[in-house]
NUMITOR-7470 format. One record per residue (C-alpha): residue number from 1; residue in one letter; x, y, z. Coordinates in Angstrom, 3 decimals. Layout:
<rs>
   n res       xx       yy       zz
 NUM   a        X        Y        Z
...
</rs>
This chain:
<rs>
   n res       xx       yy       zz
   1   m  -22.867   16.791   24.837
   2   r  -19.514   18.093   26.104
   3   q  -19.027   14.876   28.083
   4   i  -19.662   12.781   24.952
   5   y  -17.075   14.746   22.972
   6   s  -14.623   14.448   25.880
   7   k  -15.011   10.652   25.985
   8   q  -14.614   10.460   22.216
   9   f  -11.476   12.580   22.375
  10   v   -9.954   10.292   25.018
  11   k  -10.933    7.212   23.013
  12   n   -9.407    8.621   19.820
  13   s   -6.251    9.685   21.664
  14   i   -5.759    6.181   23.076
  15   g   -6.389    4.730   19.619
  16   i   -3.791    6.979   17.988
  17   l   -1.313    6.117   20.754
  18   c   -1.812    2.343   20.383
  19   g   -1.794    2.531   16.581
  20   s    1.418    4.557   16.633
  21   i    3.126    1.986   18.866
  22   i    2.203   -0.848   16.486
  23   y    3.240    1.296   13.497
  24   g    6.618    2.069   15.090
  25   i    7.284   -1.577   15.947
  26   g    6.469   -2.686   12.416
  27   y    9.013   -0.297   10.969
  28   a   11.725   -0.594   13.635
  29   w   11.723   -4.367   14.158
  30   f   11.144   -5.641   10.642
  31   l   11.069   -3.201    7.718
  32   i   13.898   -0.744    8.368
  33   p   16.599   -3.358    9.102
  34   f   15.984   -5.013    5.714
  35   k   15.519   -1.712    3.822
  36   i   11.970   -2.715    2.911
  37   a   10.116    0.485    2.057
  38   p    6.392    0.483    1.165
  39   g    6.638    4.079   -0.033
  40   g    5.879    7.138    2.065
  41   v    8.174    9.187    4.258
  42   g    8.878    5.989    6.200
  43   g   10.504    4.647    3.057
  44   l   12.437    7.806    2.322
  45   s   13.696    7.935    5.902
  46   q   15.513    4.650    5.330
  47   i   17.846    6.354    2.875
  48   f   19.012    8.764    5.566
  49   f   19.126    5.992    8.156
  50   h   21.196    3.466    6.211
  51   m   23.382    5.873    4.250
  52   f   23.984    8.652    6.770
  53   g   23.121    7.123   10.145
  54   f   20.296    9.538   11.018
  55   p   17.496    8.097   13.222
  56   a   14.666    6.939   10.955
  57   g   11.892    8.284   13.177
  58   l   13.528   11.689   13.387
  59   c   13.803   11.774    9.595
  60   m   10.089   10.952    9.306
  61   l    9.278   13.816   11.640
  62   v   11.479   16.303    9.797
  63   m    9.886   15.398    6.452
  64   n    6.348   15.341    7.813
  65   i    6.364   18.788    9.436
  66   p    6.723   20.818    6.194
  67   l    4.228   18.495    4.473
  68   f    1.811   19.072    7.353
  69   v    2.132   22.853    7.089
  70   l    1.786   22.660    3.303
  71   g   -1.302   20.492    3.640
  72   i   -3.044   22.930    5.980
  73   w   -2.113   25.861    3.728
  74   l   -3.187   24.321    0.423
  75   v   -5.909   21.878    1.405
  76   g   -7.350   23.026    4.706
  77   k   -7.796   21.955    8.273
  78   q   -8.615   18.321    7.476
  79   f   -4.980   17.717    8.457
  80   g   -5.495   18.773   12.054
  81   l   -4.642   17.478   15.507
  82   g   -5.189   13.828   14.549
  83   t   -2.666   14.038   11.719
  84   f   -0.107   15.878   13.822
  85   s   -0.460   13.407   16.710
  86   g   -0.281   10.429   14.351
  87   f    2.935   11.300   12.579
  88   l    4.566   12.693   15.745
  89   l    3.922    9.568   17.833
  90   g    4.665    7.245   14.918
  91   s    8.059    8.893   14.482
  92   v    8.825    8.790   18.207
  93   f    7.951    5.112   18.591
  94   t    9.893    4.137   15.464
  95   d   13.069    5.373   17.143
  96   l   12.064    4.393   20.684
  97   f   11.500    0.749   19.678
  98   a   14.621    0.504   17.511
  99   v   16.177   -2.937   17.939
 100   k   19.410   -1.521   19.329
 101   n   17.427    0.152   22.125
 102   i   15.593   -3.073   22.903
 103   y   18.920   -4.898   23.002
 104   k   20.472   -2.321   25.331
 105   l   17.593   -2.847   27.752
 106   g   18.540   -6.528   27.915
 107   i   15.309   -7.742   26.300
 108   l   15.612  -10.997   24.281
 109   t   19.357  -10.498   23.928
 110   d   20.064  -14.166   23.137
 111   v   17.423  -14.223   20.425
 112   l   18.623  -10.990   18.855
 113   e   22.254  -12.121   18.892
 114   s   21.376  -15.445   17.248
 115   y   19.309  -13.739   14.520
 116   n   21.852  -11.068   13.722
 117   v   25.240  -12.775   13.745
 118   g   27.774  -10.726   11.795
 119   k   25.375   -7.882   11.025
 120   p   26.029   -4.252   11.936
 121   m   23.747   -3.042   14.716
 122   h   21.655   -0.803   12.450
 123   e   20.585   -3.882   10.447
 124   w   19.476   -5.926   13.449
 125   a   15.922   -7.257   13.276
 126   f   13.668   -9.690   15.127
 127   t   14.119  -12.241   12.369
 128   d   16.882  -13.234    9.984
 129   n   14.440  -13.980    7.146
 130   i   13.486  -11.124    4.830
 131   f   10.226  -12.822    3.806
 132   l    9.074  -13.159    7.408
 133   a   10.184   -9.594    8.065
 134   a    8.148   -8.319    5.111
 135   i    5.023  -10.174    6.285
 136   a    5.337   -9.219    9.949
 137   g    6.253   -5.626    9.159
 138   s    3.404   -5.241    6.676
 139   i    0.809   -6.631    9.076
 140   l    1.962   -4.452   11.962
 141   l    2.316   -1.364    9.772
 142   g   -1.115   -1.820    8.210
 143   a   -2.776   -2.571   11.549
 144   g   -1.177    0.461   13.167
 145   i   -2.190    2.841   10.381
 146   g   -5.704    1.371   10.338
 147   i   -6.153    1.934   14.072
 148   i   -4.904    5.509   13.667
 149   f   -7.388    6.065   10.824
 150   r  -10.210    4.590   12.901
 151   s   -9.274    7.040   15.659
 152   k   -9.630    9.954   13.200
 153   g   -5.896   10.413   12.865
 154   s   -3.380   10.068   10.079
 155   t    0.301    9.332    9.725
 156   g    0.708   12.309    7.373
 157   g    3.310   11.551    4.736
 158   t    1.878   10.862    1.302
 159   d   -1.684   11.476    2.529
 160   i   -0.925   15.186    2.173
 161   p    0.492   15.368   -1.386
 162   v   -2.286   13.011   -2.504
 163   a   -4.877   15.412   -1.082
 164   i   -3.124   18.308   -2.831
 165   l   -3.145   16.461   -6.168
 166   k   -6.829   15.662   -5.737
 167   k   -7.767   19.264   -4.970
 168   y   -5.707   21.065   -7.614
 169   y   -5.428   18.489  -10.408
 170   n   -8.641   16.519   -9.835
 171   t   -6.813   13.187   -9.720
 172   s   -8.469   10.295   -7.934
 173   i   -7.128    9.313   -4.525
 174   t   -6.189    5.864   -5.849
 175   t   -4.227    7.355   -8.759
 176   g   -2.481    9.812   -6.464
 177   y   -1.296    7.096   -4.097
 178   l   -0.270    4.837   -6.986
 179   v    1.875    7.527   -8.611
 180   i    3.533    8.788   -5.433
 181   e    4.151    5.425   -3.737
 182   t    5.414    3.844   -6.962
 183   g    7.846    6.698   -7.476
 184   i    9.177    6.398   -3.923
 185   i    9.568    2.608   -4.072
 186   i   11.442    2.742   -7.374
 187   f   13.600    5.616   -6.131
 188   i   14.605    3.665   -3.006
 189   g   15.500    0.600   -5.071
 190   a   17.662    2.809   -7.298
 191   v   19.400    4.531   -4.376
 192   f   20.323    1.227   -2.719
 193   k   21.081   -0.295   -6.156
 194   n   18.950   -3.308   -5.367
 195   p   15.962   -4.081   -7.656
 196   n   14.788   -6.737   -5.200
 197   l   13.852   -3.933   -2.835
 198   i   11.375   -2.646   -5.419
 199   i    9.606   -6.014   -5.423
 200   w    9.634   -6.184   -1.629
 201   g    8.349   -2.618   -1.493
 202   f    5.326   -3.363   -3.675
 203   f    4.655   -6.597   -1.779
 204   t    4.690   -4.741    1.523
 205   l    2.581   -1.882    0.174
 206   f   -0.085   -4.316   -1.038
 207   l   -0.222   -6.367    2.151
 208   a   -0.089   -3.351    4.467
 209   s   -2.903   -1.612    2.575
 210   r   -5.144   -4.691    2.841
 211   v   -4.477   -5.048    6.569
 212   c   -5.022   -1.307    6.991
 213   d   -8.467   -1.576    5.388
 214   l   -9.459   -4.434    7.681
 215   s   -8.053   -2.711   10.747
 216   a   -9.730    0.605    9.981
 217   e  -13.080   -0.664    8.718
 218   g  -13.365   -4.226   10.011
 219   f  -14.393   -7.315    8.099
 220   p  -17.447   -6.930    5.883
 221   y  -20.144   -8.747    7.815
 222   t  -23.248   -8.156    5.712
 223   k  -24.812   -9.565    2.559
 224   g  -27.302   -7.982    0.233
 225   v  -30.198  -10.303   -0.604
 226   f  -32.587  -10.192   -3.557
 227   i  -35.417  -12.734   -3.597
 228   i  -37.869  -13.318   -6.437
 229   s  -40.743  -15.506   -5.315
 230   n  -44.384  -16.143   -6.154
 231   k  -44.975  -16.133   -2.399
 232   s  -43.329  -12.802   -1.736
 233   d  -45.758  -11.807    1.038
 234   e  -44.955  -14.921    3.068
 235   v  -41.201  -14.586    2.445
 236   k  -41.314  -10.924    3.443
 237   k  -43.153  -11.760    6.663
 238   a  -40.661  -14.524    7.546
 239   i  -37.656  -12.234    7.072
 240   m  -39.200   -9.463    9.140
 241   e  -40.359  -11.727   11.958
 242   r  -37.726  -14.466   12.038
 243   l  -34.639  -12.380   11.216
 244   d  -35.865   -9.031   12.503
 245   r  -34.724   -7.319    9.310
 246   g  -36.516   -4.715    7.278
 247   v  -37.229   -5.333    3.617
 248   t  -37.897   -3.234    0.552
 249   i  -40.185   -4.391   -2.255
 250   l  -39.003   -3.669   -5.772
 251   y  -41.366   -4.094   -8.693
 252   g  -40.029   -6.022  -11.652
 253   e  -41.133   -7.816  -14.754
 254   g  -40.044  -11.157  -16.198
 255   g  -37.927  -10.541  -19.285
 256   y  -39.356  -13.541  -21.155
 257   s  -42.822  -13.968  -19.677
 258   g  -43.624  -10.308  -19.100
 259   e  -45.124  -11.360  -15.759
 260   k  -45.130   -8.757  -12.982
 261   k  -43.011   -9.821  -10.024
 262   n  -42.211   -8.541   -6.552
 263   i  -38.496   -8.506   -5.718
 264   i  -37.637   -8.556   -2.018
 265   m  -34.469   -6.687   -1.147
 266   c  -32.844   -6.736    2.283
 267   v  -29.477   -6.730    4.043
 268   i  -28.614   -9.403    6.604
 269   n  -25.682  -10.447    8.756
 270   r  -23.558  -13.318    7.492
 271   r  -24.652  -15.551   10.351
 272   q  -28.265  -15.133    9.212
 273   i  -27.661  -16.383    5.660
 274   n  -28.378  -20.065    6.305
 275   i  -31.409  -19.229    8.426
 276   m  -32.765  -17.058    5.623
 277   r  -32.145  -19.762    3.019
 278   d  -33.944  -22.386    5.096
 279   w  -37.026  -20.265    5.648
 280   v  -37.286  -19.140    2.030
 281   r  -36.926  -22.739    0.802
 282   r  -39.637  -23.904    3.208
 283   i  -42.003  -21.250    1.924
 284   d  -41.110  -21.430   -1.769
 285   p  -38.680  -24.114   -3.013
 286   d  -38.648  -22.420   -6.410
 287   a  -37.656  -18.983   -5.117
 288   f  -34.781  -17.267   -6.932
 289   i  -32.227  -15.937   -4.394
 290   i  -29.304  -13.627   -5.105
 291   l  -26.621  -12.945   -2.473
 292   a  -24.364   -9.949   -3.073
 293   e  -21.309   -8.614   -1.254
 294   v  -21.982   -5.390    0.665
 295   s  -18.973   -3.310    1.641
 296   d  -20.840   -0.992    4.000
 297   v  -24.295   -0.377    5.428
 298   m  -25.450    2.839    7.065
 299   g  -28.785    2.704    8.803
 300   y  -30.805    1.284   11.660
 301   g  -29.577   -2.077   12.883
 302   f  -26.143   -1.918   11.260
 303   k  -22.815   -0.430   12.235
 304   t  -21.098    1.380    9.391
 305   r  -17.582    0.422    8.296
 306   s  -16.878    3.889    6.888
 307   l  -14.596    6.276    8.714
 308   n  -15.354    9.809    9.797
 309   m  -12.068   11.652    9.479
 310   g  -13.274   14.731   11.334
 311   d  -11.464   16.415   14.193
 312   t  -10.696   14.405   17.281
</rs>
């Protein structure tokens, strides 16, 4: 048992490290140079970076530490080692991979010089197009955060005040994030006196959150199936034998005819959909088949997409 926990700890640690590197690159190479802020302490740090010259990663760290302490005090130990490691490494790699540091190492100097003609060093990026920067930064940021989540970590930041709002004011997690991130994005646009940054902020927040979901949970790969057939026994047998999937029989009644009917319910992989259709049609061409999206399945034969945010 101890060996299993040790392997899991190493696996989670590597995941948080890799996710933090991707997270830092997304901010340092694409979002920070263009002042694109998808909310969070990463967004607030850009104010101190662009207006006062403080390192963005260091600012993230300074803001995250009191939030981390506050989270443990008010919410509990759910913000443990994984959260601390996530925001610490994310902050370090944001500064470590700053474009000026990459340039000083002599990496892609010609490319960087051609992209950033006439710009001050703190605005240098790996592209000269804000749209491409927003897309690349969002994808990297979302992927990095998702990997950290999957590794039972967190980047801290607004996760903590959202948890506090949920505990003490019974707000939903979605509402908490919406209120806090919206406030930060609008505030940053006002500070830099550029309403375009508000639009870019919401665009980045949306794209990063979608990529984060896919990175953390993976693509949904299952479908829920409901089959109404007069040959339910044969259909059930085909699904169990040909697809190796369990089924559940629900008992229904025709709304018009009042006829008793067996409804076969099962969950199958996407690649099995056409096989299932073919077999059901062979058995009963008149069968009524319903396919439904399934976001997660927990049980024998399936790997859950949900995340366990316990201690690493």
